[in-house]
N, C-alpha and C positions, 0 to 999 in steps of 0.2 A: 897540794888539799883540796878538795872541795869548799865553794863560797860557803862559810858559817851562815846556819838555817835558810840556805835558799832549797825548802820543799820541796819534793816532787809528790806525787800522786803514788801511794803503794804499788801499782801493776806497773808502771814507768821506773819505781828504785829498785822493788824484785828483778825486775830484768836486766836494771842494770849490773844490781849484784853478781847472777846467776853470769853474763858475758864477761867477767873480767875473772870468775872463777875457774881456776884453769888445773888445781889439785886434784888431786884421785886418790883416793887409796888402795893397796895392795889388797888382790885376792889369796880367800882360804880354800879349804874343802873342809866340808860339814856333812855331817848323817845328812840323808833327806828326810828322814824322818825327825829331824830336829828342824828342818829351815823354814820355817812358816814367818814371814815377815822379812827374809832375806832376799839380797837382790842378786838376779847371777853375773855370773861375772864373766862369763862366756855364754856364746847360742853354743843348746843342746840339742841333738839329733838321736833319731831313732835308728838304735840299733839293728831291728827288725821289724816286721808285723804286727803289727796289734790288729786285733786278731792273729794269733799267728797258726791258727786252724779254725776250721769252718765253724761255726757255733750254733745252737737252737737259742731264740728269745721263747720258747713257750713249751710246758711238758706238754708231751702230746706225740706224736710218732712221724719220724723220716721218712717222705716218699718220694716217687721220680713225680714229679707235678702230673706229668703227661697221664699219667695214672689215676687222675682226681677230673679230669677233664669231662666236666657236663653232670656232676655228682651235683644231687638235691635228696630232702627228704624222704620225698617220693620215689627219685631212680638211685640209691646210694652206689656208690662203687665200694667192691669187695677186695678187702687187698689181704694177703697170706700177711700175720708176725711171723716173721725166723731170727729176732733175739731181741735183746736190749745193749744200749751202749752204757755201759758204768761209769758214773761220774768220774772224772780225773784221769779216766782211759782213753786209751786209742780205741777208736772205734774199729772193730775187727771184723765184723759183719760185712757182707757185699750184698746189696740189693738187686734182683733180678726182679724184671717188670711184672709188675702185680703183685710185689713183696715190699712188706715194712716191717720200721724195724721203732720200738719203744725206745724216748730220747727225754732227757730233762732238762729244763731251763740252763744254758750256760754248756748243755753236754755238746760234744763233738758230734758233727754228721758224720753217716758211713760215705765210703767215697761216693756211689753212685749215687745218692740221693739229692737231691736238689733243692728239694722245700719240705717244711714240718706244717702237720696238718695239726692243728688244736685237741686236744682232748676233750675238749664240750662239742665238737665237730665230729667225734667218732661215738660208734658203741660197737664192744666186741661182743662176737658170736660164741661164746662156750662152745666146745666139741666134748663128746662123751669121755673121749680120751684125754683130757683136758689135767689131771692129775697126774698121769704119768706123761704128758706131753704137752708142757706151757703154750706150745705151739696154737697158735688159732685165729682166727679168722675178725675182720673189722668192718663195719659198715663206715662209710666212709660221707658225711651231709654236705658239704662245705668245697668246695672245688678251689686249691692252691696254686700258684703261680710260681713259677722258677725263680727261686729268690726270697719264696713268702716265708716269713719268720727264720730268716738268717742272717747271721752274722755273717761277711766275707770276710774273708783273710786279707788284711789290710784296710779292713772298710774305716776303723778306724782313726789310724795312722800308717801312712807306709814306712817301710825301711831307709833310713836316708833324708827323710824330712824333719825340716827345720821345727822341733817342737815346743821350745822356746827359744827365745833372741836375748840379747845382752841384756841386761838393763831391766829386767820384768820381775817385779815385785812377787814373791813367792806365797802363793794362795792355799788353802790345802785341796783346793783339787789339783793343783798343780804339782803336789806332793803328791799323789793317786796317779796321775799321768806318769808320775815319775818312777814310781815303784810298779806301776802295772809293767813297762818296759822290762826292769832291774834295773835299774839305778837307785843303785843304792847310798849312793855320794854324790855331791854338786860343787862345782867350783862358784863360789859366793862373794861379793865386795865382802871386805872388812869392816866391820863395824866400825864407822868417822868417832872417833876417839874428841869430844868435845869439853877443851879445857874449860871449865867457868870462876871468875874471880868475881866475889862481892866487894865491895869498894867504901870506905866512910870511916870517920872516927867515933861516928854514933854507934855502927852495927855491933855486935856481940854474937858469938856463937849459941843456935840454938839450947844450947844445954846450961848455958849460963844465966844466970838471975839478972836482968835488964833493970840497972838501975835507973833514975832520973836521967830524962834525956837521952836512953840507949834505947835500939828495940833489937828483935832479934833477927837472923839473919834467916829468912827464908827463901830469899828468889834462890839463891843456889839452889835449892831443891827442889822448887818447883818448876824450875829450870830444867832440872836433871833430870825432872821425870816429863817433863814434854820432850827432851834426847832421846829418854829410852823409849817411846811410844813413838818416835820418827822412827828408829832403827837406830840411834846409837850410844855410845857409851861415855856418860860424864865422867870427866877428870875434875875432882875437886881442888880448888886451889886455896881454898880458905879464906881469911878474910885481911886486907890490904888497907893501910892509913891512907889518910887522903896526903899524902905527901908523891911528889914528881916520880923521885927517884926509887922510892920503894915502889911503884906499880910500876914504874920501866923496868925493874927488874924481874918484877915477880909477872909480866907479862909476857916478856921475852924468852924467860924458863919454859912457862906451862903453852906458849905458840908452840916452841920448839919440839915439845911433847905429845903436841897434837895437833888435829887435823883441821879444827875450829877452834876461834875463840873467842869466848863473852864474856863482857865485863859488864854488871848490874849496878846500876846510879852513877854518879857525875858524870850525866850527859846533858842537863840542865844548862842554859847559860845563863852563866853565874863565874865570877873570879876562882871560884876555888874547883872548877870543873878542870878536872887537868888530860879527859880521856882521851879526846881527839887530838892531844900534843903526844900521848902518847903509842898511839895509833898508829900516827905518819914518822914518829922516829923508831918503828917497830919495822921498816922495809917499803920499799913502792910496791902498789901504785899509793896506801896510807889511807886517807879517809877518803870515800869517794861522794857520800852526800851525808848532810846535819839535818835533818828535817824530813818528816814523811807527812804528809797531808789527809791524818787522821788525828781522832780523838778516840780513848787516851794513847797519848805516845809517842806525840810529835815530835819531842825531840831524839829520838832515838838516833844513833848515828852507826853506820854501814860503810864499811873498808874493806878492802881485800892487801892481804901480804902475803905475799908470795904465792899466791895464787892460793892461798887461805882465806875464809871470811871470817873477819872479824866485827862481832857486833859489839856497838858502845848500848846496852838498853835502861832506862830508866829507872829508878828505883823503888818508884812503886811498884807495886805486885802485879797489879790489875793491868798498868803499861808494859811491863814487862813481859808478862805472861802472854799478852798480845800481838806485841810487835816480835817477841821471839816463835809465834807461831807464824805470823806474817814471813819473816826472813829467815829463820833460822830453820826451820821444818823443810823448808826448799832447800836450803843450801846442805843440809844432810844428803839427800835423795840425790843431788845432784854431785856430792863426793862419791857417792857409789855408783855415780853413770845412769840412775832413774833423771828419766824424762820428768816424771810426776813425783810428790809425796807419797808415802801409804795414802789407803784409802781411807776419807772419813767421809761419817753422814753430811748431810745436808739438808734439812727438811724444808718446809713453807708453811706456815702457820698465819694466824689472821692476831691481831693485834689487839690486845681488850685496852691500851690505855694511851696515848699518845705519846710523841717521843721527838723533843726538839732537835734541830740539827742548823747546819749550818751548808748550803750549796756549796762546792768546791773541798769536802772536806770530805772524809770513809768514816763512818762513826761505825765505832761496834760498842754495843748495849747488854750486857747479862740480862740474860733470858730464862724463868723458867718456864715448863711447859706443861699443857695438859689437855687431857679429852673434851671438848666438850659438845655439845649438841650437833653442832653444822660441822663436827673437824676439830682438828690441832689449837690449839689456842696458846699467844707468846703475851705472859705478861713480865713486862721491863723489872727489872732488880735492880733501881736505883741507886746511886753511891758514887763517894769519890773512889782514887782512881788508886787509891792508898790503904782500900778496906779490903783484905783479901776474902772477905767473907760474902763482900756479894759477887763471887764466881764458887764458894762454895755452897753459897743457895741458891746454884744456881744449873741450867742444862745446857744452855749454848749461850752462843753469841749471837745479837741479831747486827745484822750487816746493813747500814745505809748509806747508800750507795752517794759516790760523791755528788751527781747533779739532784739529790733532792734536798729542799729543803725544810726534814723534818716529814714525818711519817705520822698517820695518823691513827686513832682505833677503829679496827675494824677492815682495813687492808690488810692485803698479801704481804707476808713478810719474809725474807730468807734468813735461817738461823744452822749456823754453823754446831753441829755438839761437838760437846766435849769428848 
């Protein structure tokens, strides 16, 4: 068992957790169209070149580049138009020297063409017999080099090249890259199942009427929402009273069904707190640390059981959400084999009010953002950590680094967006 309340800086605490987290989720195959926000379970290679044929990047004329050498407004090159390449069809026309063919953006180049002249740099010369024979001559006013305005075979990606590594978060552009290669299904990590337990004799379900001295369970669902945003799947274990045997049974059962376990409340230093004993009783190595050098959320418990992460979060909703963001989000990513969590927005804004802090502790302060004359402004939303509406009314969290003894109005601060 880790020393009780021997606090660590958050970066060290997170690294300690991730170093002991050996459990990984299984893989599954999903349709590529539905794979945004999933993590690749294996590297993906290109089955063929992309593009698979030479394509025009402009509307214009496919030509032999040598035929346009020296062309200018005063001395244009004259080329005979011998056909057109229809979109979506192979280029059947073959160009002899001095000939050109109409091509469209994305269309295939004729076999003997090596460049495309933009239509804006040409002028068509109609002939008397054009109605019967659409073939005609064009004037070319700009020379083109071989390969100009052309996508070459394999220019985007070569056959056999690794296009996505294992552990890659799939973004919309990644789906486009896969589908362009005809990859309509992709092997990804299963969404980690995160078991969530609420503890406390005073906690009742949200749909119940809270009597005097009781509070509704919101932590299970705020944390569950964070789990979904992080790429996981929440499993709600309900509310467990402050009784060691009951919590041991519920925690063991839920951990067996999950890839990660989160318990909210029961992490403050008091005689009623049993979370540490429960986590240590679940298996080795148990509790890694009890206490993080942050505000809010100092009494957070971080543990690992059988390679799975186990967190004991404070009961205050602001503290619970901030600490899950600090540890739970990173753990979900690692369970899927990703080195980093799903991307999250961070902005820099100018502080509108002083924020007090103690050096040696990393503080997170809810803030509202607004556009000012000189750029983005961050206004702190002050409130106790048991007031959920300090987060409801905020756009993000101001991060006050460990070595800062407060931040003054007018300073630039980092704001992590929700």
